[in-house]
C-alpha positions in Angstrom: -16.2 -17.1 -4.7 -17.6 -13.9 -2.8 -17.7 -10.6 -4.6 -18.3 -7.1 -3.4 -20.5 -6.9 -6.4 -23.9 -8.3 -7.6 -25.2 -8.8 -11.3 -27.4 -5.9 -11.9 -25.6 -3.5 -9.6 -24.5 0.1 -10.8 -20.8 0.9 -10.4 -18.2 3.4 -11.5 -14.5 3.5 -11.9 -12.6 5.1 -9.3 -9.6 6.4 -10.8 -8.5 7.8 -14.3 -11.1 7.6 -17.0 -14.7 7.6 -16.2 -16.9 4.6 -16.7 -20.2 4.4 -15.3 -21.7 0.8 -15.7 -23.7 -2.4 -14.9 -22.1 -5.2 -13.3 -23.2 -7.9 -16.0 -20.7 -10.9 -14.9 -18.5 -12.0 -12.0 -16.0 -14.6 -12.5 -13.0 -16.1 -11.0 -9.5 -16.6 -12.9 -7.5 -19.7 -12.7 -5.4 -18.0 -10.3 -8.4 -17.6 -8.0 -8.7 -13.8 -8.5 -12.3 -12.3 -8.7 -12.9 -10.2 -11.8 -16.2 -8.2 -12.9 -17.3 -7.2 -16.2 -19.1 -3.7 -16.5 -21.3 -2.6 -19.2 -20.8 1.2 -19.7 -24.1 3.0 -19.6 -25.4 4.3 -22.8 -22.8 2.8 -25.0 -22.8 -1.0 -24.2 -19.0 -1.3 -24.0 -17.8 -4.3 -21.9 -14.7 -4.1 -19.6 -13.2 -6.5 -17.4 -12.0 -5.1 -14.1 -10.3 -6.0 -10.9 -12.9 -5.3 -8.0 -10.7 -2.7 -6.4 -11.1 -0.6 -9.8 -14.8 -0.1 -9.2 -17.1 1.1 -6.4 -20.8 1.3 -6.0 -22.5 4.2 -7.6 -25.9 5.6 -6.2 -29.0 5.2 -8.3 -31.6 8.0 -8.7 -32.9 7.0 -5.4 -29.6 7.6 -3.5 -29.4 3.9 -3.0 -25.8 2.4 -3.7 -25.6 -0.7 -5.9 -29.3 -1.5 -6.1 -29.8 -3.9 -8.9 -31.8 -2.6 -12.0 
């Protein structure tokens, strides 16, 4: 399983409603598809995404996707 994300990286939903988050889990479905779980910043809401729904978000240093 190879994901474009790592646990602890910052991400943001690219279309539709805003969902700034931290990646807290990465797993593979029975069909072999990669899913990532984002924990929404400041609210703790968990959401399962397809990888292509999220993009890396810069941290305060301007570095993209650095684990927290």
